matplotlib code that plots the C-alpha trace (Angstrom):
import matplotlib.pyplot as plt

x = [24.8, 23.3, 23.9, 26.2, 24.7, 26.4, 24.8, 21.2, 18.8, 18.2, 15.0, 15.4, 12.6, 11.0, 12.2, 9.9, 7.5, 8.6, 6.5, 4.1, 5.3, 4.0, 1.1, 2.2, 0.8, 3.2, 6.2, 3.9, 2.4, 5.9, 7.5, 4.4, 4.3, 8.0, 7.7, 4.6, 6.1, 9.3, 7.3, 5.2, 8.2, 10.1, 7.0, 6.6, 10.1, 10.4, 7.0, 5.9, 6.7, 4.9, 1.7, 0.4, -1.5, 1.9, 3.1, 1.4, 3.4, 0.7, 2.4, 5.7, 4.0, 2.0, 5.1, 7.0, 4.0, 3.9, 7.6, 7.1, 4.2, 6.2, 9.0, 6.5, 5.2, 8.7, 9.2, 6.4, 7.8, 9.1]
y = [-26.9, -27.1, -24.4, -25.1, -25.1, -21.9, -20.0, -21.0, -18.6, -19.4, -18.7, -15.7, -15.3, -11.9, -10.0, -10.2, -7.3, -4.6, -4.5, -1.6, 1.3, 1.3, 3.6, 7.0, 6.2, 3.3, 5.4, 7.6, 4.5, 2.9, 5.9, 6.6, 3.1, 3.1, 6.4, 5.4, 2.1, 3.6, 6.3, 3.6, 1.6, 4.7, 5.9, 2.5, 2.8, 6.5, 7.3, 4.1, 5.4, 8.6, 7.3, 4.0, 3.0, 2.8, 0.2, -2.5, -4.7, -4.1, -0.9, -2.7, -5.4, -2.9, -0.9, -4.0, -5.1, -1.7, -1.9, -5.4, -4.3, -1.4, -3.7, -5.9, -2.9, -1.9, -5.2, -4.2, -0.8, -0.5]
z = [-51.7, -48.2, -45.7, -42.7, -39.2, -38.3, -41.3, -40.6, -39.1, -35.4, -33.5, -31.2, -28.7, -28.3, -25.2, -22.2, -21.8, -19.3, -16.1, -15.7, -13.4, -9.9, -9.0, -7.6, -4.1, -3.4, -2.2, 0.0, 1.7, 2.1, 3.8, 5.9, 7.3, 8.0, 9.9, 11.8, 12.7, 14.1, 15.9, 17.6, 18.6, 19.9, 21.8, 23.5, 24.9, 25.5, 27.0, 28.6, 32.1, 31.6, 29.9, 31.2, 28.0, 26.2, 28.5, 26.5, 24.1, 21.4, 20.5, 19.9, 17.8, 15.9, 15.0, 13.9, 11.8, 10.1, 9.3, 7.9, 5.7, 4.5, 3.4, 1.7, -0.2, -1.1, -3.0, -5.3, -6.0, -9.6]

ax = plt.figure().add_subplot(projection="3d")
ax.plot(x, y, z, "-o")
ax.set_aspect("equal")
plt.show()
């Protein structure tokens, strides 16, 4: 007598492999870039009247770029 469809063995695909853990330096770089970025942004606004070289918008852009790169690194952290 033939087997019913519910009694047949069905193909079960193997589970996907787990991703490798991140290198140990990823969190250090992430937190360092966040801290340096915020320090650059804060220095631009707090000390721009005292120090003339901080009056440039390059410090603001550099700080924002560091924070953006840090968030990009955070997406790779497992």
